[in-house]
C-alpha positions in Angstrom: 0.1 0.5 0.0 0.9 3.7 -0.9 0.4 6.7 1.8 -2.6 8.6 0.2 -2.1 12.1 0.0 -4.8 13.8 2.5 -8.4 14.1 0.6 -7.0 11.4 -2.1 -10.3 10.1 -3.5 -9.7 6.6 -6.2 -14.0 6.9 -6.6 -15.0 5.6 -10.2 -14.7 6.1 -12.8 -11.0 7.5 -12.5 -9.8 10.1 -12.9 -7.0 10.9 -16.1 -4.8 10.9 -13.5 -5.2 8.6 -12.1 -5.8 6.5 -15.4 -9.0 6.8 -16.2 -10.6 8.0 -19.3 -8.2 5.6 -21.3 -11.8 4.2 -22.9 -14.3 7.8 -23.9 -17.4 6.7 -24.3 -17.4 2.6 -23.2 -20.2 1.9 -21.1 -20.4 -1.6 -21.2 -24.0 -2.3 -18.8 -25.1 -0.5 -22.1 -24.2 -4.3 -24.5 -26.3 -6.6 -22.4 -28.4 -6.8 -24.6 -25.2 -9.0 -26.1 -25.4 -11.2 -23.8 -27.8 -14.8 -22.8 -30.8 -13.8 -20.4 -29.0 -15.7 -17.5 -25.8 -14.1 -18.6 -27.5 -10.5 -18.4 -29.0 -11.5 -14.7 -26.4 -12.1 -13.3 -24.0 -9.3 -13.9 -26.7 -6.6 -13.6 -28.1 -7.6 -10.8 -24.0 -6.2 -9.6 -25.7 -2.8 -10.3 -28.8 -3.3 -8.4 -29.1 -3.7 -5.0 -27.5 -6.5 -3.5 -28.9 -9.2 -1.2 -28.9 -8.4 2.7 -25.7 -10.2 4.7 -26.1 -13.1 5.0 -22.5 -14.8 6.7 -21.0 -11.7 8.7 -21.9 -10.5 11.2 -22.7 -6.9 11.7 -19.1 -6.2 13.4 -17.3 -8.6 10.6 -19.3 -6.4 7.9 -18.1 -3.6 8.7 -15.0 -4.0 9.5 -14.6 -6.2 6.1 -16.2 -2.6 4.9 -13.1 -0.4 5.8 -10.6 -3.0 4.9 -12.4 -3.5 1.7 -12.4 0.1 1.0 -9.1 0.2 1.8 -7.9 -2.0 -0.7 -9.5 -0.7 -3.5 -9.0 3.1 -2.6 -12.4 3.8 -2.2 -12.9 6.6 -0.2 -16.0 8.0 -1.2 -19.4 6.9 -3.0 -20.3 5.7 -5.7 -18.4 2.2 -4.7 -18.6 -0.8 -6.3 -20.8 -3.2 -3.2 -17.6 -5.2 -2.2 -18.4 -6.6 0.9 -22.3 -7.3 -0.5 -20.3 -9.1 -3.3 -17.7 -11.0 -1.1 -20.5 -12.5 1.5 -22.4 -13.8 -0.9 -20.2 -15.7 -2.0 -18.5 -17.5 1.5 -22.7 -17.6 2.4 -22.8 -20.1 -0.6 -19.3 -21.1 -0.2 -17.6 -20.3 -4.3 -14.3 -20.3 -2.6 -11.2 -20.4 -4.6 -10.8 -24.2 -4.3 -8.0 -23.9 -1.9 -6.3 -23.1 1.0 -3.3 -22.3 2.3 -2.0 -25.1 4.3 -1.9 -24.2 8.6 -5.0 -21.9 8.1 -8.8 -23.2 8.2 -11.3 -23.2 5.3 -11.7 -19.2 3.9 -15.2 -18.8 5.9 -13.4 -19.0 9.0 -10.1 -17.7 7.9 -11.8 -15.0 6.9 -13.8 -14.2 10.6 -10.7 -14.6 12.7 -8.5 -12.4 10.4 -10.8 -9.8 10.8 -11.7 -10.2 14.7 -7.8 -9.9 14.4 -7.9 -6.5 12.7 -10.6 -5.2 14.5 -8.1 -6.4 17.3 -5.2 -4.8 16.6 -7.2 -1.4 15.2 -8.1 -1.5 19.5 -4.7 -1.6 20.9 -3.5 0.8 17.7 -6.8 3.6 17.5 -9.0 2.6 20.8 -11.4 1.4 18.9 -13.0 -0.9 15.3 -10.9 -0.6 12.5 -14.1 0.7 11.0 -13.9 3.8 13.6 -10.5 4.8 12.6 -10.2 7.4 10.9 -8.5 6.6 7.1 -5.1 7.8 7.7 -5.4 5.5 11.1 -6.6 2.7 9.2 -4.0 2.8 6.7 -1.1 2.5 9.1 -3.1 -0.4 10.6 -3.2 -2.5 7.8 0.4 -1.6 6.2 2.0 -2.6 9.5 0.3 -5.9 7.9 1.2 -5.7 5.1 5.3 -4.8 5.7 5.7 -8.4 8.7 5.5 -10.5 4.8 6.0 -14.0 5.3 6.4 -13.2 8.8 3.1 -14.2 11.4 0.7 -11.9 11.9 -1.3 -13.6 14.6 -1.1 -16.7 14.6 -0.7 -17.4 10.5 1.5 -15.4 7.6 0.7 -12.2 7.3 1.2 -12.8 3.2 -0.9 -15.8 3.1 -3.9 -13.2 5.2 -3.1 -10.2 2.4 -3.3 -12.7 -0.2 -7.0 -14.0 1.2 -7.9 -10.7 1.1 -6.5 -9.2 -1.6 -7.6 -12.4 -3.8 -11.2 -11.9 -2.6 -11.4 -7.8 -3.4 -10.0 -8.3 -6.5 -11.8 -11.1 -7.5 -15.7 -9.0 -6.2 -13.5 -5.7 -7.8 -13.4 -6.8 -11.5 -16.5 -8.9 -12.2 -18.4 -5.2 -11.7 -19.2 -3.3 -15.0 -18.2 -0.2 -13.6 -13.8 -2.1 -12.9 -14.5 -2.9 -16.7 -15.6 0.3 -18.2 -11.8 1.5 -16.4 -9.3 -1.4 -18.1 -11.9 -1.8 -21.5 -13.8 -5.5 -20.9 -17.2 -5.6 -23.0 -18.0 -7.9 -20.7 -19.3 -11.3 -21.0 -18.9 -12.7 -25.0 -21.7 -15.4 -24.6 -23.6 -15.8 -27.0 -22.0 -13.5 -29.6 -18.2 -15.2 -29.2 -15.9 -13.0 -30.8 -14.8 -13.0 -34.8 -11.8 -9.9 -34.9 -8.8 -12.1 -33.5 -5.7 -10.9 -33.9 -3.0 -7.9 -32.5 -4.7 -4.5 -31.9 -7.7 -6.5 -33.3 -10.8 -4.6 -31.6 -14.3 -6.2 -32.1 -17.7 -4.5 -33.1 -18.4 -3.5 -29.1 -14.6 -2.5 -28.1 -13.5 0.8 -27.4 -9.6 2.1 -28.7 -7.2 3.1 -25.8 -7.3 6.7 -26.2 -3.7 6.6 -24.1 -2.6 3.6 -25.1 1.6 4.3 -23.6 0.4 5.4 -20.7 0.4 2.8 -18.5 -0.4 4.8 -15.1 1.4 2.5 -12.4 4.7 2.7 -13.8 4.1 6.3 -14.3 3.4 6.5 -10.7 7.1 4.3 -9.5 
């Protein structure tokens, strides 16, 4: 993690200086007519009202929400509803099909690691992570990431970090708002692809307006 600037916000759509606007005019949800009804229903539900929480407790939900907002830079609305999407996965036991040796299944690992996160925040900030300021939250999480392969409580910090970021990124990049930012036009079923080849665009795709720009490399 890199320390955020005061007042910095990374809500979608991204500003040009943060790498946004590279695919002008792309609005993936407008392409739902190209999808079969089942696919359209699944994708468009991510844009609508989210289901009630079924796995995480209110305290765990608050901690996870703070965690995801930090990991993904979602400081202000509108935010992609990451915590609701992750909760749905955990409620249905839709894991990645594996977990690290020495760690429990993902559902249990989430409960335990969120409790530890609140414990650390209470020691450093005087309350659970959700009640800490943005900068305080950042410092708590940075201290965990800095441990690398060393243990954080009972587990290697890198393993916990992997659990958190895998679920966060899977949810984030399954949402049409994120697709708009990376130029992805959504599922190709049933239309398929016809323009195969380097730089060959489908009719629904938008050309990158700044193909030589790499926002991550520009910040290094």
